[in-house]
Biopython code that builds the backbone (N, CA, C, O; Angstrom):
import numpy as np
from Bio.PDB.StructureBuilder import StructureBuilder

atoms = [
    (1, "MET", "N", (0.848, -1.189, 0.000)),
    (1, "MET", "CA", (0.000, 0.000, 0.000)),
    (1, "MET", "C", (0.889, 1.247, 0.000)),
    (1, "MET", "O", (1.950, 1.284, 0.624)),
    (2, "LYS", "N", (0.432, 2.228, -0.697)),
    (2, "LYS", "CA", (1.174, 3.474, -0.779)),
    (2, "LYS", "C", (0.502, 4.535, 0.075)),
    (2, "LYS", "O", (-0.720, 4.554, 0.218)),
    (3, "THR", "N", (1.311, 5.409, 0.634)),
    (3, "THR", "CA", (0.726, 6.537, 1.346)),
    (3, "THR", "C", (0.328, 7.592, 0.328)),
    (3, "THR", "O", (0.734, 7.538, -0.832)),
    (4, "PHE", "N", (-0.454, 8.529, 0.767)),
    (4, "PHE", "CA", (-0.891, 9.625, -0.090)),
    (4, "PHE", "C", (0.323, 10.339, -0.679)),
    (4, "PHE", "O", (0.352, 10.639, -1.872)),
    (5, "ASP", "N", (1.328, 10.611, 0.164)),
    (5, "ASP", "CA", (2.527, 11.313, -0.294)),
    (5, "ASP", "C", (3.327, 10.486, -1.295)),
    (5, "ASP", "O", (3.855, 11.032, -2.263)),
    (6, "ASP", "N", (3.422, 9.173, -1.074)),
    (6, "ASP", "CA", (4.147, 8.301, -2.003)),
    (6, "ASP", "C", (3.478, 8.280, -3.368)),
    (6, "ASP", "O", (4.152, 8.355, -4.395)),
    (7, "LEU", "N", (2.167, 8.179, -3.380)),
    (7, "LEU", "CA", (1.439, 8.166, -4.647)),
    (7, "LEU", "C", (1.612, 9.494, -5.368)),
    (7, "LEU", "O", (1.799, 9.524, -6.584)),
    (8, "TYR", "N", (1.550, 10.593, -4.623)),
    (8, "TYR", "CA", (1.752, 11.902, -5.228)),
    (8, "TYR", "C", (3.134, 11.979, -5.882)),
    (8, "TYR", "O", (3.263, 12.449, -7.012)),
    (9, "ALA", "N", (4.155, 11.520, -5.176)),
    (9, "ALA", "CA", (5.519, 11.554, -5.713)),
    (9, "ALA", "C", (5.619, 10.727, -6.999)),
    (9, "ALA", "O", (6.283, 11.135, -7.952)),
    (10, "GLU", "N", (4.967, 9.580, -7.021)),
    (10, "GLU", "CA", (4.977, 8.724, -8.214)),
    (10, "GLU", "C", (4.278, 9.414, -9.391)),
    (10, "GLU", "O", (4.782, 9.384, -10.514)),
    (11, "LEU", "N", (3.134, 10.028, -9.141)),
    (11, "LEU", "CA", (2.418, 10.730, -10.198)),
    (11, "LEU", "C", (3.218, 11.926, -10.701)),
    (11, "LEU", "O", (3.244, 12.211, -11.898)),
    (12, "ARG", "N", (3.860, 12.612, -9.785)),
    (12, "ARG", "CA", (4.688, 13.775, -10.161)),
    (12, "ARG", "C", (5.831, 13.325, -11.068)),
    (12, "ARG", "O", (6.125, 13.974, -12.071)),
    (13, "GLU", "N", (6.469, 12.221, -10.715)),
    (13, "GLU", "CA", (7.561, 11.682, -11.518)),
    (13, "GLU", "C", (7.073, 11.297, -12.916)),
    (13, "GLU", "O", (7.747, 11.570, -13.908)),
    (14, "LYS", "N", (5.908, 10.666, -12.991)),
    (14, "LYS", "CA", (5.348, 10.292, -14.287)),
    (14, "LYS", "C", (5.056, 11.524, -15.130)),
    (14, "LYS", "O", (5.265, 11.507, -16.343)),
    (15, "SER", "N", (4.580, 12.581, -14.508)),
    (15, "SER", "CA", (4.247, 13.784, -15.273)),
    (15, "SER", "C", (5.505, 14.463, -15.801)),
    (15, "SER", "O", (5.475, 15.099, -16.855)),
    (16, "ILE", "N", (6.607, 14.329, -15.074)),
    (16, "ILE", "CA", (7.866, 14.934, -15.503)),
    (16, "ILE", "C", (8.494, 14.120, -16.636)),
    (16, "ILE", "O", (8.954, 14.681, -17.630)),
    (17, "SER", "N", (8.508, 12.801, -16.478)),
    (17, "SER", "CA", (9.153, 11.952, -17.479)),
    (17, "SER", "C", (8.284, 11.733, -18.717)),
    (17, "SER", "O", (8.806, 11.501, -19.808)),
    (18, "ARG", "N", (6.962, 11.805, -18.554)),
    (18, "ARG", "CA", (5.999, 11.657, -19.647)),
    (18, "ARG", "C", (6.244, 10.443, -20.542)),
    (18, "ARG", "O", (6.444, 10.597, -21.747)),
    (19, "PRO", "N", (6.231, 9.245, -19.971)),
    (19, "PRO", "CA", (6.415, 8.059, -20.812)),
    (19, "PRO", "C", (5.233, 7.852, -21.749)),
    (19, "PRO", "O", (4.101, 8.213, -21.426)),
    (20, "GLU", "N", (5.503, 7.272, -22.905)),
    (20, "GLU", "CA", (4.436, 6.979, -23.868)),
    (20, "GLU", "C", (3.443, 5.986, -23.278)),
    (20, "GLU", "O", (3.839, 5.029, -22.612)),
    (21, "GLY", "N", (2.173, 6.206, -23.516)),
    (21, "GLY", "CA", (1.151, 5.275, -23.091)),
    (21, "GLY", "C", (0.752, 5.386, -21.628)),
    (21, "GLY", "O", (-0.041, 4.574, -21.151)),
    (22, "SER", "N", (1.273, 6.358, -20.909)),
    (22, "SER", "CA", (0.935, 6.500, -19.496)),
    (22, "SER", "C", (-0.474, 7.058, -19.342)),
    (22, "SER", "O", (-0.808, 8.092, -19.920)),
    (23, "GLY", "N", (-1.296, 6.365, -18.558)),
    (23, "GLY", "CA", (-2.636, 6.869, -18.283)),
    (23, "GLY", "C", (-2.596, 8.206, -17.594)),
    (23, "GLY", "O", (-3.428, 9.072, -17.865)),
    (24, "THR", "N", (-1.638, 8.387, -16.705)),
    (24, "THR", "CA", (-1.506, 9.650, -15.994)),
    (24, "THR", "C", (-1.219, 10.783, -16.965)),
    (24, "THR", "O", (-1.823, 11.852, -16.887)),
    (25, "VAL", "N", (-0.290, 10.538, -17.882)),
    (25, "VAL", "CA", (0.049, 11.556, -18.861)),
    (25, "VAL", "C", (-1.156, 11.891, -19.724)),
    (25, "VAL", "O", (-1.412, 13.061, -20.008)),
    (26, "ALA", "N", (-1.895, 10.877, -20.141)),
    (26, "ALA", "CA", (-3.089, 11.110, -20.951)),
    (26, "ALA", "C", (-4.088, 11.966, -20.192)),
    (26, "ALA", "O", (-4.711, 12.856, -20.771)),
    (27, "GLN", "N", (-4.245, 11.705, -18.905)),
    (27, "GLN", "CA", (-5.183, 12.491, -18.105)),
    (27, "GLN", "C", (-4.693, 13.930, -17.964)),
    (27, "GLN", "O", (-5.483, 14.870, -18.058)),
    (28, "LEU", "N", (-3.381, 14.102, -17.738)),
    (28, "LEU", "CA", (-2.847, 15.452, -17.631)),
    (28, "LEU", "C", (-3.013, 16.198, -18.949)),
    (28, "LEU", "O", (-3.356, 17.380, -18.959)),
    (29, "ASP", "N", (-2.773, 15.516, -20.046)),
    (29, "ASP", "CA", (-2.891, 16.137, -21.350)),
    (29, "ASP", "C", (-4.343, 16.467, -21.698)),
    (29, "ASP", "O", (-4.594, 17.336, -22.532)),
    (30, "ALA", "N", (-5.290, 15.789, -21.074)),
    (30, "ALA", "CA", (-6.702, 16.055, -21.330)),
    (30, "ALA", "C", (-7.127, 17.402, -20.762)),
    (30, "ALA", "O", (-8.149, 17.949, -21.176)),
    (31, "GLY", "N", (-6.370, 17.937, -19.833)),
    (31, "GLY", "CA", (-6.648, 19.256, -19.276)),
    (31, "GLY", "C", (-7.288, 19.189, -17.912)),
    (31, "GLY", "O", (-7.936, 18.211, -17.540)),
    (32, "VAL", "N", (-7.081, 20.269, -17.178)),
    (32, "VAL", "CA", (-7.565, 20.352, -15.804)),
    (32, "VAL", "C", (-9.080, 20.283, -15.741)),
    (32, "VAL", "O", (-9.626, 19.680, -14.817)),
    (33, "HIS", "N", (-9.768, 20.880, -16.692)),
    (33, "HIS", "CA", (-11.237, 20.866, -16.675)),
    (33, "HIS", "C", (-11.769, 19.435, -16.752)),
    (33, "HIS", "O", (-12.686, 19.068, -16.017)),
    (34, "ALA", "N", (-11.197, 18.636, -17.636)),
    (34, "ALA", "CA", (-11.646, 17.249, -17.780)),
    (34, "ALA", "C", (-11.373, 16.456, -16.510)),
    (34, "ALA", "O", (-12.193, 15.636, -16.096)),
    (35, "ILE", "N", (-10.220, 16.700, -15.892)),
    (35, "ILE", "CA", (-9.895, 16.005, -14.645)),
    (35, "ILE", "C", (-10.883, 16.415, -13.556)),
    (35, "ILE", "O", (-11.388, 15.570, -12.817)),
    (36, "GLY", "N", (-11.156, 17.717, -13.461)),
    (36, "GLY", "CA", (-12.112, 18.204, -12.463)),
    (36, "GLY", "C", (-13.494, 17.602, -12.652)),
    (36, "GLY", "O", (-14.164, 17.245, -11.683)),
    (37, "LYS", "N", (-13.915, 17.491, -13.904)),
    (37, "LYS", "CA", (-15.221, 16.881, -14.198)),
    (37, "LYS", "C", (-15.245, 15.429, -13.739)),
    (37, "LYS", "O", (-16.240, 14.975, -13.173)),
    (38, "LYS", "N", (-14.154, 14.691, -13.978)),
    (38, "LYS", "CA", (-14.057, 13.291, -13.554)),
    (38, "LYS", "C", (-14.148, 13.201, -12.029)),
    (38, "LYS", "O", (-14.809, 12.304, -11.506)),
    (39, "ILE", "N", (-13.506, 14.098, -11.324)),
    (39, "ILE", "CA", (-13.536, 14.093, -9.861)),
    (39, "ILE", "C", (-14.960, 14.314, -9.350)),
    (39, "ILE", "O", (-15.408, 13.622, -8.435)),
    (40, "VAL", "N", (-15.661, 15.268, -9.935)),
    (40, "VAL", "CA", (-17.043, 15.542, -9.517)),
    (40, "VAL", "C", (-17.929, 14.327, -9.766)),
    (40, "VAL", "O", (-18.746, 13.968, -8.918)),
    (41, "GLU", "N", (-17.771, 13.696, -10.919)),
    (41, "GLU", "CA", (-18.560, 12.507, -11.240)),
    (41, "GLU", "C", (-18.269, 11.375, -10.259)),
    (41, "GLU", "O", (-19.190, 10.713, -9.779)),
    (42, "GLU", "N", (-16.991, 11.152, -9.962)),
    (42, "GLU", "CA", (-16.624, 10.076, -9.043)),
    (42, "GLU", "C", (-17.117, 10.358, -7.630)),
    (42, "GLU", "O", (-17.595, 9.451, -6.949)),
    (43, "ALA", "N", (-17.008, 11.594, -7.189)),
    (43, "ALA", "CA", (-17.466, 11.942, -5.841)),
    (43, "ALA", "C", (-18.967, 11.710, -5.711)),
    (43, "ALA", "O", (-19.430, 11.182, -4.700)),
    (44, "ALA", "N", (-19.725, 12.101, -6.726)),
    (44, "ALA", "CA", (-21.179, 11.878, -6.709)),
    (44, "ALA", "C", (-21.498, 10.392, -6.691)),
    (44, "ALA", "O", (-22.402, 9.953, -5.980)),
    (45, "GLU", "N", (-20.757, 9.621, -7.472)),
    (45, "GLU", "CA", (-20.984, 8.177, -7.520)),
    (45, "GLU", "C", (-20.699, 7.522, -6.166)),
    (45, "GLU", "O", (-21.465, 6.673, -5.708)),
    (46, "VAL", "N", (-19.603, 7.916, -5.534)),
    (46, "VAL", "CA", (-19.269, 7.371, -4.215)),
    (46, "VAL", "C", (-20.383, 7.696, -3.227)),
    (46, "VAL", "O", (-20.830, 6.829, -2.476)),
    (47, "TRP", "N", (-20.824, 8.946, -3.232)),
    (47, "TRP", "CA", (-21.848, 9.384, -2.281)),
    (47, "TRP", "C", (-23.166, 8.635, -2.488)),
    (47, "TRP", "O", (-23.780, 8.170, -1.528)),
    (48, "MET", "N", (-23.591, 8.524, -3.735)),
    (48, "MET", "CA", (-24.886, 7.916, -4.020)),
    (48, "MET", "C", (-24.885, 6.393, -3.841)),
    (48, "MET", "O", (-25.886, 5.816, -3.417)),
    (49, "ALA", "N", (-23.775, 5.752, -4.160)),
    (49, "ALA", "CA", (-23.739, 4.294, -4.166)),
    (49, "ALA", "C", (-23.276, 3.685, -2.845)),
    (49, "ALA", "O", (-23.487, 2.494, -2.615)),
    (50, "ALA", "N", (-22.659, 4.465, -1.986)),
    (50, "ALA", "CA", (-22.045, 3.921, -0.773)),
    (50, "ALA", "C", (-23.028, 3.139, 0.096)),
    (50, "ALA", "O", (-22.654, 2.147, 0.722)),
    (51, "GLU", "N", (-24.261, 3.576, 0.133)),
    (51, "GLU", "CA", (-25.276, 2.909, 0.954)),
    (51, "GLU", "C", (-25.539, 1.475, 0.491)),
    (51, "GLU", "O", (-25.887, 0.613, 1.297)),
    (52, "TYR", "N", (-25.373, 1.228, -0.794)),
    (52, "TYR", "CA", (-25.733, -0.061, -1.378)),
    (52, "TYR", "C", (-24.533, -0.954, -1.675)),
    (52, "TYR", "O", (-24.707, -2.104, -2.080)),
    (53, "GLN", "N", (-23.328, -0.445, -1.482)),
    (53, "GLN", "CA", (-22.126, -1.202, -1.807)),
    (53, "GLN", "C", (-21.485, -1.788, -0.564)),
    (53, "GLN", "O", (-21.748, -1.363, 0.561)),
    (54, "THR", "N", (-20.642, -2.769, -0.799)),
    (54, "THR", "CA", (-19.841, -3.301, 0.299)),
    (54, "THR", "C", (-18.768, -2.271, 0.645)),
    (54, "THR", "O", (-18.503, -1.354, -0.133)),
    (55, "ASP", "N", (-18.158, -2.429, 1.811)),
    (55, "ASP", "CA", (-17.078, -1.522, 2.203)),
    (55, "ASP", "C", (-15.927, -1.582, 1.207)),
    (55, "ASP", "O", (-15.304, -0.560, 0.916)),
    (56, "ALA", "N", (-15.640, -2.767, 0.684)),
    (56, "ALA", "CA", (-14.548, -2.919, -0.280)),
    (56, "ALA", "C", (-14.847, -2.163, -1.573)),
    (56, "ALA", "O", (-13.959, -1.524, -2.138)),
    (57, "GLU", "N", (-16.081, -2.232, -2.039)),
    (57, "GLU", "CA", (-16.455, -1.510, -3.266)),
    (57, "GLU", "C", (-16.367, -0.002, -3.059)),
    (57, "GLU", "O", (-15.887, 0.726, -3.928)),
    (58, "THR", "N", (-16.830, 0.455, -1.913)),
    (58, "THR", "CA", (-16.760, 1.880, -1.601)),
    (58, "THR", "C", (-15.311, 2.324, -1.494)),
    (58, "THR", "O", (-14.951, 3.388, -1.998)),
    (59, "ALA", "N", (-14.482, 1.528, -0.849)),
    (59, "ALA", "CA", (-13.057, 1.861, -0.720)),
    (59, "ALA", "C", (-12.391, 1.954, -2.087)),
    (59, "ALA", "O", (-11.558, 2.832, -2.311)),
    (60, "GLU", "N", (-12.750, 1.055, -3.004)),
    (60, "GLU", "CA", (-12.188, 1.087, -4.359)),
    (60, "GLU", "C", (-12.579, 2.384, -5.064)),
    (60, "GLU", "O", (-11.740, 3.007, -5.715)),
    (61, "GLU", "N", (-13.821, 2.791, -4.946)),
    (61, "GLU", "CA", (-14.257, 4.036, -5.583)),
    (61, "GLU", "C", (-13.577, 5.250, -4.957)),
    (61, "GLU", "O", (-13.212, 6.190, -5.663)),
    (62, "ILE", "N", (-13.409, 5.233, -3.648)),
    (62, "ILE", "CA", (-12.724, 6.336, -2.981)),
    (62, "ILE", "C", (-11.263, 6.387, -3.415)),
    (62, "ILE", "O", (-10.707, 7.472, -3.586)),
    (63, "SER", "N", (-10.637, 5.225, -3.595)),
    (63, "SER", "CA", (-9.238, 5.211, -4.039)),
    (63, "SER", "C", (-9.113, 5.819, -5.434)),
    (63, "SER", "O", (-8.143, 6.524, -5.713)),
    (64, "GLN", "N", (-10.080, 5.556, -6.312)),
    (64, "GLN", "CA", (-10.051, 6.169, -7.646)),
    (64, "GLN", "C", (-10.222, 7.679, -7.555)),
    (64, "GLN", "O", (-9.573, 8.430, -8.283)),
    (65, "LEU", "N", (-11.092, 8.117, -6.663)),
    (65, "LEU", "CA", (-11.297, 9.548, -6.457)),
    (65, "LEU", "C", (-10.008, 10.202, -5.961)),
    (65, "LEU", "O", (-9.613, 11.254, -6.464)),
    (66, "LEU", "N", (-9.358, 9.589, -4.986)),
    (66, "LEU", "CA", (-8.098, 10.132, -4.471)),
    (66, "LEU", "C", (-7.022, 10.184, -5.555)),
    (66, "LEU", "O", (-6.254, 11.143, -5.632)),
    (67, "TYR", "N", (-6.975, 9.155, -6.384)),
    (67, "TYR", "CA", (-6.007, 9.126, -7.480)),
    (67, "TYR", "C", (-6.222, 10.322, -8.411)),
    (67, "TYR", "O", (-5.270, 11.020, -8.760)),
    (68, "HIS", "N", (-7.467, 10.553, -8.810)),
    (68, "HIS", "CA", (-7.740, 11.661, -9.716)),
    (68, "HIS", "C", (-7.532, 13.019, -9.049)),
    (68, "HIS", "O", (-7.149, 13.982, -9.714)),
    (69, "LEU", "N", (-7.777, 13.103, -7.756)),
    (69, "LEU", "CA", (-7.460, 14.336, -7.043)),
    (69, "LEU", "C", (-5.960, 14.610, -7.093)),
    (69, "LEU", "O", (-5.538, 15.756, -7.249)),
    (70, "GLN", "N", (-5.160, 13.557, -6.960)),
    (70, "GLN", "CA", (-3.720, 13.753, -7.023)),
    (70, "GLN", "C", (-3.259, 14.108, -8.430)),
    (70, "GLN", "O", (-2.335, 14.906, -8.590)),
    (71, "VAL", "N", (-3.876, 13.539, -9.438)),
    (71, "VAL", "CA", (-3.552, 13.928, -10.813)),
    (71, "VAL", "C", (-3.839, 15.419, -10.997)),
    (71, "VAL", "O", (-3.056, 16.128, -11.628)),
    (72, "LEU", "N", (-4.953, 15.892, -10.451)),
    (72, "LEU", "CA", (-5.285, 17.310, -10.531)),
    (72, "LEU", "C", (-4.242, 18.147, -9.793)),
    (72, "LEU", "O", (-3.834, 19.201, -10.282)),
    (73, "MET", "N", (-3.813, 17.689, -8.633)),
    (73, "MET", "CA", (-2.780, 18.400, -7.878)),
    (73, "MET", "C", (-1.515, 18.551, -8.713)),
    (73, "MET", "O", (-0.932, 19.634, -8.777)),
    (74, "VAL", "N", (-1.092, 17.464, -9.350)),
    (74, "VAL", "CA", (0.117, 17.505, -10.185)),
    (74, "VAL", "C", (-0.090, 18.485, -11.339)),
    (74, "VAL", "O", (0.789, 19.291, -11.645)),
    (75, "ALA", "N", (-1.252, 18.409, -11.970)),
    (75, "ALA", "CA", (-1.529, 19.294, -13.099)),
    (75, "ALA", "C", (-1.508, 20.763, -12.691)),
    (75, "ALA", "O", (-1.087, 21.624, -13.464)),
    (76, "LYS", "N", (-1.960, 21.039, -11.483)),
    (76, "LYS", "CA", (-2.011, 22.420, -10.990)),
    (76, "LYS", "C", (-0.736, 22.846, -10.265)),
    (76, "LYS", "O", (-0.597, 24.007, -9.881)),
    (77, "GLY", "N", (0.198, 21.906, -10.077)),
    (77, "GLY", "CA", (1.441, 22.225, -9.396)),
    (77, "GLY", "C", (1.298, 22.361, -7.891)),
    (77, "GLY", "O", (2.106, 23.026, -7.244)),
    (78, "LEU", "N", (0.268, 21.730, -7.330)),
    (78, "LEU", "CA", (0.063, 21.754, -5.881)),
    (78, "LEU", "C", (0.749, 20.556, -5.239)),
    (78, "LEU", "O", (0.794, 19.475, -5.826)),
    (79, "THR", "N", (1.272, 20.741, -4.058)),
    (79, "THR", "CA", (1.895, 19.651, -3.322)),
    (79, "THR", "C", (0.948, 19.188, -2.218)),
    (79, "THR", "O", (0.005, 19.901, -1.877)),
    (80, "PRO", "N", (1.190, 17.994, -1.652)),
    (80, "PRO", "CA", (0.376, 17.588, -0.503)),
    (80, "PRO", "C", (0.437, 18.619, 0.629)),
    (80, "PRO", "O", (-0.563, 18.843, 1.312)),
    (81, "ALA", "N", (1.593, 19.241, 0.832)),
    (81, "ALA", "CA", (1.712, 20.255, 1.897)),
    (81, "ALA", "C", (0.756, 21.428, 1.647)),
    (81, "ALA", "O", (0.179, 21.970, 2.589)),
    (82, "ASP", "N", (0.589, 21.819, 0.375)),
    (82, "ASP", "CA", (-0.367, 22.893, 0.054)),
    (82, "ASP", "C", (-1.777, 22.508, 0.479)),
    (82, "ASP", "O", (-2.518, 23.329, 1.019)),
    (83, "VAL", "N", (-2.141, 21.256, 0.233)),
    (83, "VAL", "CA", (-3.474, 20.776, 0.575)),
    (83, "VAL", "C", (-3.623, 20.613, 2.083)),
    (83, "VAL", "O", (-4.656, 20.973, 2.647)),
    (84, "TYR", "N", (-2.600, 20.076, 2.736)),
    (84, "TYR", "CA", (-2.667, 19.820, 4.172)),
    (84, "TYR", "C", (-2.920, 21.106, 4.963)),
    (84, "TYR", "O", (-3.509, 21.057, 6.042)),
    (85, "ARG", "N", (-2.485, 22.245, 4.443)),
    (85, "ARG", "CA", (-2.700, 23.499, 5.134)),
    (85, "ARG", "C", (-4.177, 23.789, 5.374)),
    (85, "ARG", "O", (-4.535, 24.514, 6.303)),
    (86, "TYR", "N", (-5.022, 23.220, 4.534)),
    (86, "TYR", "CA", (-6.455, 23.503, 4.623)),
    (86, "TYR", "C", (-7.254, 22.416, 5.320)),
    (86, "TYR", "O", (-8.468, 22.545, 5.481)),
    (87, "LEU", "N", (-6.588, 21.348, 5.733)),
    (87, "LEU", "CA", (-7.311, 20.259, 6.420)),
    (87, "LEU", "C", (-7.546, 20.611, 7.871)),
    (87, "LEU", "O", (-8.137, 19.824, 8.610)),
]
sb = StructureBuilder()
sb.init_structure("model")
sb.init_model(0)
sb.init_chain("A")
sb.init_seg("    ")
for serial, (resi, resn, name, xyz) in enumerate(atoms, 1):
    if name == "N":
        sb.init_residue(resn, " ", resi, " ")
    sb.init_atom(name, np.array(xyz, "f"), 0.0, 1.0, " ", f" {name:<3s}", serial, name[0])
structure = sb.get_structure()
């Protein structure tokens, strides 16, 4: 399992190196608006479906949401420390 900071560092590295075929790179290249839209859709799905899903299914959806939030952070040049200031 990776910590939030470890995953952020990995995504940041991928965005810098930009390997061919990287899903992260494709998402970054799609633009911040598209990433933001994906985050809103995933958050709504987690909220609406959580009552009917198992804990494992809900955790999987939340992990996808966190992943896309970190992709947005990388795209915007925000670090986990920037976000932690507001928690």
